[in-house]
C-alpha positions, -999 to +999 in steps of 0.1 A: +459-556-160+467-535-191+438-539-214+451-519-243+463-526-277+490-503-292+473-469-296+459-462-330+473-431-346+447-404-351+438-402-388+428-369-403+391-364-410+381-369-446+353-354-465+319-371-460+333-390-430+307-401-405+309-382-373+290-379-340+282-343-331+282-335-294+279-300-281+297-271-298+331-287-299+346-306-328+326-337-339+339-371-331+348-394-361+332-428-361+358-456-355+357-493-346+353-502-310+381-527-299+371-561-286+365-562-249+388-582-226+374-610-203+351-596-176+370-613-148+404-598-145+431-586-121+434-549-111+435-526-141+426-489-141+406-494-109+439-497-090+441-459-092+407-454-076+416-480-049+449-463-042+433-429-040+402-441-021+420-462+006+433-433+026+427-415+059+390-419+055+392-457+057+421-459+081+413-431+105+381-411+100+356-440+099+373-461+127+372-429+148+334-424+141+328-461+150+346-456+184+326-425+191+291-434+179+292-472+175+294-494+144+258-484+135+272-451+120+287-472+092+254-471+073+266-438+060+298-454+048+279-480+029+259-453+011+290-433+003+311-461-012+281-476-031+274-442-046+311-440-056+308-474-074+279-461-095+297-429-102+327-449-113+305-468-138+291-436-152+325-419-155+336-450-174+305-448-197+317-415-213+354-423-213+351-457-229+325-445-255+346-415-267+382-419-255+378-384-240+381-374-204+350-363-185+366-328-185+362-327-223+327-339-219+320-311-194+335-286-220+311-300-246+282-291-223+295-257-211+332-247-211+331-227-178+320-259-161+353-275-171+373-245-159+356-247-126+371-282-121+405-269-133+406-243-106+393-266-079+420-291-087+447-265-081+431-253-049+425-287-034+453-310-045+486-290-044+490-295-006+512-324+004+490-336+032+488-373+024+526-377+021+531-358+053+508-381+072+526-411+058+560-396+066+549-389+102+541-426+106+574-436+090+592-413+116+575-433+144+590-464+129+625-452+120+631-420+138+639-402+105+624-367+107+591-368+087+600-336+067+631-353+053+612-384+043+584-363+028+608-342+007+627-372-005+594-389-014+583-359-034+615-358-055+614-396-059+579-395-073+590-368-099+620-388-109+602-421-113+574-405-135+599-385-155+620-416-164+591-439-171+586-448-208+548-450-204+537-435-171+505-455-168+522-489-171+547-481-144+521-467-120+497-495-125+523-521-116+536-502-085+501-494-072+489-530-078+518-543-057+513-517-029+475-523-027+480-560-026+504-557+003+480-533+021+449-555+017+466-587+027+485-572+056+456-553+072+434-584+070+461-605+087+466-580+115+429-575+120+425-613+123+452-614+150+441-585+172+403-585+166+375-608+174+345-622+156+323-599+176+342-569+162+337-582+127+300-589+132+293-555+148+313-538+119+293-556+093+258-553+109+264-516+116+263-509+078+226-517+078+214-495+107+200-470+082+189-437+097+210-441+129+223-406+140+228-401+178+222-365+191+259-359+195+265-367+159+241-338+149+262-312+168+284-285+154+314-304+166+308-337+149+283-332+120+309-315+098+333-344+106+306-369+095+301-349+062+338-351+056+339-388+063+310-394+039+330-376+012+360-397+021+342-430+018+363-441-012+379-415-035+370-380-027+369-347-046+379-350-083+395-384-081+367-401-099+370-376-128+407-384-131+398-420-134+385-413-169+421-404-179+435-436-165+408-455-184+419-438-216+456-445-211+448-482-204+432-484-238+397-491-225+370-488-251+376-460-276+406-450-255+426-474-277+425-447-304+442-422-281+481-421-277+495-426-242+513-400-220+550-408-218+576-398-193+596-366-199+627-387-209+606-404-236+584-374-247+599-375-282+583-409-288+548-397-281+523-399-310+503-369-321+474-363-297+440-358-315+420-327-306+389-348-300+378-383-292+360-408-313+327-426-313+317-460-324+286-469-346+259-475-320+235-486-348+258-516-356+247-547-336+283-561-336+296-528-322+269-528-295+278-564-286+314-552-280+301-523-260+282-546-237+314-566-232+332-534-221+304-526-197+306-560-181+344-555-178+341-522-160+311-534-139+334-562-125+359-535-117+334-513-099+315-539-079+341-566-070+374-548-071+367-512-062+337-517-039+350-549-024+386-539-018+376-505-003+351-522+020+376-549+030+403-525+040+380-502+060+365-533+078+400-544+087+409-509+101+377-507+120+382-541+136+418-530+146+405-498+161+378-516+182+404-541+194+428-513+203+402-494+223+391-525+241+427-533+251+435-497+260+405-475+268+428-444+267+428-447+230+393-434+228+404-401+243+431-398+218+408-406+189+382-381+200+408-353+194+418-338+161+455-347+166+458-375+140+494-383+149+486-388+186+456-409+178+474-432+154+503-435+178+479-445+205+462-471+183+497-484+173+506-489+210+473-506+217+478-529+188+513-537+201+499-546+235+476-572+220+503-592+204+539-578+201+556-545+193+560-558+157+522-554+152+524-517+162+552-512+137+532-529+110+502-507+118+522-475+114+537-491+082+501-493+069+497-455+074+530-448+057+520-471+028+487-453+025+505-420+023+527-432-005+498-448-024+478-416-022+507-394-032+516-415-063+480-416-074+472-379-067+503-364-082+499-384-114+461-378-116+464-341-109+491-336-135+472-358-160+440-339-156+455-304-157+476-313-188+446-327-206+425-295-201+454-273-209+464-291-241+428-292-255+415-258-244+444-234-239+453-215-271+488-224-282+492-253-258+493-278-287+527-265-297+539-286-267+535-323-263+511-337-237+541-353-219+557-318-215+526-303-200+522-334-177+558-329-165+553-292-160+523-297-137+540-326-120+572-308-111+552-276-103+532-294-076+563-311-063+582-278-060+552-262-043+549-291-019+586-288-009+583-251-003+552-257+019+571-284+039+601-261+044+585-227+050+548-233+058+525-257+076+526-291+058+488-292+052+484-255+044+470-228+067+440-240+087+418-212+073+425-224+037+420-260+047+384-253+057+378-238+023+396-267+005+375-293+023+344-274+013+355-273-023+364-310-023+329-321-011+313-294-033+332-308-063+316-343-057+281-329-058+291-309-089+305-338-107+273-358-101+254-330-119+280-329-146+277-366-152+240-363-157+244-336-182+273-352-201+260-388-204+224-378-211+232-351-237+265-359-253+261-396-259+240-414-285+207-426-271+215-464-273+244-460-248+229-434-225+223-444-188+191-460-176+166-440-156+175-457-124+212-449-128+202-412-133+181-414-101+211-427-082+235-401-095+209-374-088+207-387-053+245-385-051+243-348-059+216-343-032+236-364-007+268-345-010+255-309-016+226-313+008+247-324+038+274-299+030+250-269+029+231-281+059+264-281+078+272-246+065+238-231+073+229-250+104+262-248+122+281-221+103+309-245+095+320-265+065+338-299+065+364-301+092 
């Protein structure tokens, strides 16, 4: 649901204007905080995190781990997705209080910290892996070569975003529809092919805290577990990009920031301010509105994000358990690294439970996940890189934000097409190891960044509570600790 009012044009600062000074960047003028919408609502900005989060982790990696080590391994998933929900709330804290992205917050702390994320985004997210996986599943259904579908999909994404008047509005509607279809369909299929014992074992396994069989602590599987923990919900920098979607939705002080428009409508874009805004935290009426916004985003985090992500992964885990019970050969396929073979075997097993139509629907889920992730990732990557370039690259303000967005969008699309045509679809395997390392490392790094930004750049009345800081600190330890243990104990990073 679009929470925004029409963006308020940035007014020039006047002498003696009240401002909030944060870091060494330009102070933020004090403005009125918009009224918060009702707490209970349909999908809003959270749809982007759900679209990015419900991917191969939920549909493949975690079901595979359950088949190998039992449903008790899912306690790590519970920790991972719960951490992500708290991270989401803390990302929203800064974005809604200032209208700035977390990248600008990082720059207020230490500019090289922001540039680290700029480089990581390019290194990790320019490879068209999600769309390739979805296209491979679509080939199983239609027989159309996956490369053809992937290239058409890339171009289509660029055209849709370029023609859109307001990119956020189009993407929210499309992703809301796709996520709705995915959630309902996976639940229906899981109820058809699974059993209550599958559901019960999937749920109870989430509370087997500390369960790690000896094989899970091996060089072959511990890095896979680390990767799966990182992919419990949105991975890498996807939570950071969420702050930009919040801003474009008009959440909190984001209502004072103009929206990014499609290339065709770039001329209609309002002037983008060089900094965000702050509300008067000493005014009880403003603080009451702030609490309303916090209730709104908490509903997003706990019920919509946490709940939908959990529901989809439960459905896929039930499907996987039913498939291996029906056809034990699936376990052998799932043990391997050949994702396409494993998914095909799971599709066949699902078909054997009911009809061939169920297998087609299962592969359709994978294709849909690939499309969801590609739409979300390409928009988010372009949005994030454009935001950092516009605000922190000298001379970039001569262009409109929409032009920079389009440049990064078509740049990643052209690169993706070249990789599909002339190189491995997911990038060279040696590079992938490094990219997986960077993705998990970025998650630990953004937990540290959140602690610095929210506790140093925000006024005291709206800073996080101590227990929230403890959870975010644990998140940094959780991601970085497992990652470096894998690196030093086994000599390998995330696989």
